[in-house]
N, C-alpha and C positions, 0 to 999 in steps of 0.2 A: 107236807111241815115239820113234821117228826125229825125226817132225815138231816132238814134245812138246819134244824138247832142244835143235831147232831155233829153236823158237819162244822156249824159255827164254834161250837164250842170245843173241838179239836184243834180248829183253825187257832183259838186263840190260846190255848193250850201250846201249841206249838212255836207261838210267836213270844209267849211269855217265857218258854225255854229259852229260845234263842236270844231274847232280851237279856236275859241273866248270864248266858254264853257271854254277849257282848261287854255285859258290864265286867265280866271277868277279865277280859283281853285289855278293856280301857282301863283296869286297874292296874293290870303288869306292865302294860307297854308305856300309856300316857301319863301315868301316875308319877313316876320318874323325872318325865320331861317336864312338868308341871313345877314341880319342887324345887326342882335344878332353876327355873326362872323364878320361882317366890324367892330364893335364895339373892338370886340376883338383884331383884326389886326390891328388896327387903330395906329399911331404912331410906327411903326417898331414893330408891335406887342408887343410892354410894357407891356400889360395888363398880356398874359400869361406869363411873366419871374416873373413880382410880385405874379401871384399865383403860379406858381413851387416854389416861392423863400417862400411861407409862411409855418411857422415853423405848423402850423397845418392841413397841406395839406395830411399828411399821415393818420393821426389820423382820420381825417375826411374821407377820401376814403373807409378807414377801417369799421367803423360805416355803411356808406352807403351801402357798401357791405354786413355788417351783418345784416342791417335791411330787404333788400332785400332776402337775403336767410333765416334768419328765418321767413319770410313771406309767403316764398314757403314751408318750412317745416314744418308752420301750415295750411296755409289756405289748399294744396291742399290735404293734407289725411283728414282734418275734410270736405272739399267741397263734396271731391268724398265718403266718407263715408254717407255724408247727402244726398245725391243724392240717394245712393242705396238703404238707408234706406226710403226716400221718393217713392221708387220704389215698396219698399216692404211693403207698410203701408197696414193694411185694410180697406176694402173699405166706411167702416162707419167713418172713420178717414181720408180720404182722402186730406180733407181741412188742414190738418198740413203740409202739402208740398209746402203753400203756403208760410210756417215762411222765410226761407232763403230769398222768394223776396218780403216778407213785408218790409225785412232789408236796400233793397236798395231807400227806401223809407224815410229810419233815416239818418239826414246829418253826416257824420263822425265828423264834428264839435261838433253836438249833443251828438253822441255816446263818443267822448272823452272827452269831458267836463264833461260828465254823469260818467266816469270811476274814473276821475280826483278826483270828489267827493266821489266817493267809495274807492279811494285807494289813497288819500293822505297819507302822513305816519303817521300826529300827530291826525288827525279830520275826515279822512276819515270812511265812517259810514261803510263798510266792514272791515277794520282794528281795528273798534274798537268792533264789535261782536268778531272777532277772537282773540283778547286778552281776551275774558273772558275764552278763550279753556284754559287748564293748559299748555300747552307748550309754551303758549308766556302771559300768567300772569303778567309777572313780566318787561314787556315790556311796555316802554311809547310810542313810537313808533313803527310805522309797525306792524304787521314782511313782510308787503308787501309795496312796493314804486313804485307810480305812473310815478315819475319823473325818473327813472331808462330807462338803455338800453335794458333790457329785459322786462320792461312793456310796452314799446314804440315798442315793434318788436311783443307782445304778442295781444297788441292791435290793430296795423297793420295787423297782419293776420287774427284777428276776422274778421275785417272790410272787407277785401279780400275773406272772404269763400265766399260771395253769385255769385263773378265772376266764380270761379269754379263750385261749383253747375252748374250754367246755361249750362255751357258745358257739365258736365258728361251728366248731366239729358237730354240735348238735345238728346246725343248720345246713353243712354239709351233708349229711348222712339223710335229712330231708328235702333234698331239691333233686329237680330232674335234670340233669346235666346232659341231655341229650345233644345242645349246642357245644357243649364241651367235648364229648366223644367222637363229633364231628369234626371240630379243629383236631382232636389227635388225629384223625383219621388221614386228616389232609397235611399231615406232617410237620404241625405245630407244638413245639416245646410246651413243657406243662408250665411254666413259669409265663410263657405268652399267653397261654389257654386263661391262667388264673388271672393276669390284670386283665385281659381283655374281656371275658366271659364272665366269670367267676366272680371277681370280685365286686362289678357293680350289681350283681343280686343279693351280695352277701351284705348291703346296709343297713337294712334293720337289725342284725347282730354286730355290725362294727359298733351303731348307735350306740344298742342297749349297754354290751359292754364297754365300751368308752366313757360312759356316764357310770357304771359301776364303779371301774378301776378309777376314774379321777375321784369320786365320793370314798375310796378307800384309801386314796393318795393321801387326800387330804386329813382325813383320820386317822395315818399311820402313826403308831407311837411307839414299837419295840426299837426299829433302826435308829430314830433320834433317840429316843433316852440313853438307848445302850451303846451308842459311838458317837451322837452328839455332843453329849456333855462334855467328854473331854476336850473338845474344840468349841465350846460357847454356842454349839449349833439348836435353838429351839424351834418347835413349832407350837402349834394351837395346843395340841394336845400336851406336849411337855410344860409349859406353861401351865394347864388346868394343872396335872400332877404338882408342879412345885408351890404350887399354891395352896394345897392341900399339905404338904411334909415340912416346907422349908417355914423357920422360925420369920414373921410372926404369920401363922396359919390365917387363911382367908379365906373360906367357903364361898361367900358370896363372890368375891372377886372370881375364883374358880369356876364357879356357875356362869360370869358372867363370859370369860373366855372363851368357853363352849358356845356363845351365842351365834359367831359364824359359822360355828360347822352346821349349826341346825338350820340357820337361815340358808346354806352352801344346800343342803340335801333338800330342802323344800324347792330351790328355784332349780335343781338340775335334775328332779324329778320331772317337774314340771315343760321345761324343754325335751328332756327326751320321749314325753309322750306327746308332745305338739310334733315332735322330729318324726316321729312313727306312728303320726293320723293317718299314713297310707300305706301302712306296710304291705295292705294287701298286694300292692300292684308289684310286689317281689315274691310275690308266691308262683314258684313252677312247680311245686309236684303233680304229678302226672297219676294215670293208673297205668301206663305200662309198666312200671317200676325203673328202678335205676342203679347205677352200680353204687355200691357200697365200700369200694377200694380193690385192691388187686392192681397195683400200678407196677411200672416198670424203674422208678427213680430208684439208685442208689443214692443220691444225694439227699434223697428224703431221708434214708436212713441213716445215713453222715449227720445232719440236721438235727434230727431227735437225739441221736448218742450224743453230741457236743452239747445240747441243751442237759442232758441226763448229767455229764460231767460237771458241769457246771452249777446245777442247782441239786444235785445229790453226792456225787464221787468225792470231788475236791471238799466239799465241808465237812461231809464224815470221817473223811480219812484225818482231816486236822483236830477233828474233835478227839478221833480215837489216839492219835499222837499224843497229842498234850494229857489226855486221861491215864496214859500208859505211862507217862513220864514222869519223874519225883516233882519238876517243876519247869514251866515252861520257860526255854530261852531260846527257841528258836532252830535247835539242831536235834537232830533225831539219832541218839546214839542207841543201838539195838540190844546194848549191854547191859544198860540202864532200865532197861524197858521194866514198870511192875505194876503189880495191880494194887498197890497200898491206898491208890485215890478210890478207888471202888470199894473198900474197905472204911474208908476214912467217911465217907458221904453215909455208905449203908448203915453204918452204926452210930449215925449223928443222929441223935432222938428228934430232932428238929426237924432233920429234913424227911426222916421214916415219916412223921407225922404229916407233913405235907405232903408227901408224895402220897399216904392215906386218905386223908381229908380230900386230897383234888379228885381220887381214884371213888369216893363214895360220892362227892357233890354231883360228877360226872354221873354218874350212874343213877341215881337219885333222882338227877334234872332231866333226865333222860327217861324217867318210867313218870314223870310227871305230865314230859313233853308230848311224848305219843298221843296222848288221850285228845290233851288239849288240840295240837297240829290237826287230827283224825277230825275232830268237832268241828274245826276251822276250815278242813277239805271238804265236809259236809257240806257246812253253809255256802262257802264259793261255788261248789258243784249243783247242790240243789235250790238254785233259786227263785224258781216258781213255789216252790214247797215252804222255805224258810222265810221269803221276800225279799224284792230286789233291793231295796233299802238298807235291810238291815244287814245282806249278804256285801253288798256293796261299803258299807262303813266297814263290815269286820273287814273285807278284804284289805281295805287301805289302811286301818291301823295294824294288821299282822304282819304288812310288808315293812311297814316303817323302822324296825331294826336291822333291814338289806341296807337302808340308804344313809345310816347312821352310825358314825365309830362307837365301837364300845366302851372306849374311855366315858363319853357321856354318859349313856347306861348304867355303866358304874357308879360315876361321882351322883346320878339320880337316884339311885337304888340306896347309897351311903347313905344321903339327905335324906331320904323318905322312909327308912327302915331306921335312923339313929334318933325318932324321938315318935310320941304316939299317932297314933292309937297304937302301932303295931312295931316293938322292938327289938330288933334281931341283929343289929352291929355287934358283930365280934363273932357272930356265932355261924355255923355250916349255910344255916337258912337261908342269910343273905346274899351268899354265894349260890345257890342252888336257884334264888329268885335271878338274878342276873344271867345265871347260865339261861335258864329258861325262856327270859326275854331272847337272847343272842340267837336261840336256834330255832326258834318257835317257826319265825317265816320261813326257813330251810325244810323244817316237817312239812307244814301244811302245803310247800307247794309239792315237794316230791310226792306227799298221797295223793294230789288232788291230780297229778298227772296219771297216778294208781287207778283213780276212779275214771280218769276220761279214758282210758286205755280199756278198763273193762266195759264201758259202756252201760247201759240202763235193763238191759235184757233180762236178764237173770233175776235183779233186783225186780223191776215189775213183775214177773213172774211168780216171786214169793207173794209179792202182795196180793195179786190176782189169787192166791190160793190161799188167802187169809192170814198169813203170816204177819206178827206183828211186827211194828218199827225194829225194836230190842233185839227179838229174833231173825229179822232178816238180817240186820247187821252183824252181828256175830256167829250165825251160821254161813251167812252167804258172801257177803262183804267181807269183811277181814281175812277167810280164808286167801280170797283172790286180792287180796293186798297182801300176801305174804311178803314176798319179794322187795315190793313199795317199803314196808316197814322195815324189813333189814337194809335197804337201803339208805333210808331216814335214820336209824339208828346210827349205821355205821358212820356217815357224815356227822352227825350232830357230835358222836363222841373225837371223832378225829378234830371239830372244831374246839369242842371243852378241855379235852386233853391238851390243848395246844395254848386256851386262852391265858392272856397275859394282863391285857390294859383293864379290862374290867375286874380281873382278880387283884390288881394292885390298891385299885380303888377302895373295894369290899374287904379288904383283909385287915385283920387288926395285929398290935403287936403279940398278941398271944396266939395268933393262927398262920400260919403259912400256909401256901398252896405250891407245888411244884415251880410253875414260874415265878412266882413272888422268892423263892428259894434259890433260883437259878441266878436271880437280881441280886439276891443280897452277898451270895458268893461273889458276883462281880464288884460289886463295892468295895468289897473286903481284900481283895486282890485276889482270892481262891482261883486261881484260873484252873487249875487240874480239877478243882470241884465243878465249877461251873461245866467243864466238857463232859465230866459223870452224870449229871444232872441232864445234860443236854442230852447226850445220848440215851437216856432212861425214858427222857420222854417220847424219844423216836422209838424203842424198843415197846414200851408200854401201848403206844398209841396203835402199833403194827398190830400186837396180839391182839386189843379190845376190838379195833376196827375188822380183822378176820374174823375173829368169832361171830359179830355180827354178821357177817357176811355169809358163812356158813350157815347159821339160823337162817336164811331166807333159803336155801336149798339151792340146789341147781334148777336151771332153766330146762323147761320138758322140752323134748322135739318134737317139732311138728309130725 
């Protein structure tokens, strides 16, 4: 009887503690979305009527949908093809498989501005080279236009390719490809093997990545804002932002414009879960082991090098060219190269504060999100001890930021922290809250995968030996998760150092960040400063991500 009472007391305490954690997660993730809807529904839902009466509504929704569908049409085939190419690389060039992952460390702002310098209709570097060809030799502009809808779709799809690559590559590495090996032995080409044998088995990964890319495409903000405003191309996210900055400012209408994205996220996740309800039929892992690479395809190496040139080399070279010239004219004159633009940015007190604020906010958010993500991973991993209902709710809520655009959460944090009981508008605290929300699902998923890989044997042994819960986690679990913690930190810092959409919503006139400073330079026409700031974001991201990965140590050889 006494033992039962002790067990009940411990169970009640554990449930209470996880209930408190659930409330924290709800406050972080759900409250901004609720405040968003409160704004839209205030004054008898007048904001919705204003949004529905907007003459641009249909055009904006069609453009948003076209951007999302076009992104899927580009990113999914290219990302899948690159994953298959990486799988079939000759062993001596296996390092080329890292190219799509390296692009994750290139801020979308840098890629977009780099391609703007390449594809500007009149003085874009690439356009001028194309006009050397006889087909366009008589043109004074073009033939490509960075500020058009097709260019915005193409660049967005290019930026989203690594997400598909990651999902498909992971699926390929855990798949038993004995049938593919048999087909190869029979003389089939790698692409015939891919379409006939492998592609049908990739259905779960393709569905999952397609939905993620579709959601990311619906919520795209960077390319439409930087490139679309010059040609009056607007999407839902840019309309939201415009309503918060252009007079007459109306936060309620901005919130109403965000509702289609919220509904789309809910619907698409439901469709994804329905489509993957029988995903176990596509599981092919066996106990015999499987090939993890080492093909013979030179075309695979060429495909990855081509993607690297488009996603990394060309935009970075164009940024360097603009950053090292007195002003952007579309001409490269080696005699006039200068470092003056770097001096202009690095002596600008506003820019320096923006860089410092971004670094502090990113690192502080990381220190907050790692313990939160660890608790979330524990809650999902230890369902029987936590309680299946609480665990399921935590899993669902933590995953919400994965399927909704950052601009929605930025706007929600802006509304939630602009009035009582907690007023943080205009402070670094508001930025930190937005950053924690955005990377919480990534940290939780990575640490959850680490916990699953560790198994339960060591934890069970520690508990059997009488080790208390906190001691077990600090002495047994956390050391075993060192590499997972480093990976979570690296991915979080890469995301936060690039972050633009939420930052633009929560920043104030007295507080800039790296991304918002780049946007200010862009609006003022200081394009050389834009290039310097974009390169600075790339360099700082590379440094902090490298340090995070080094902290994880090297993988021990078996």
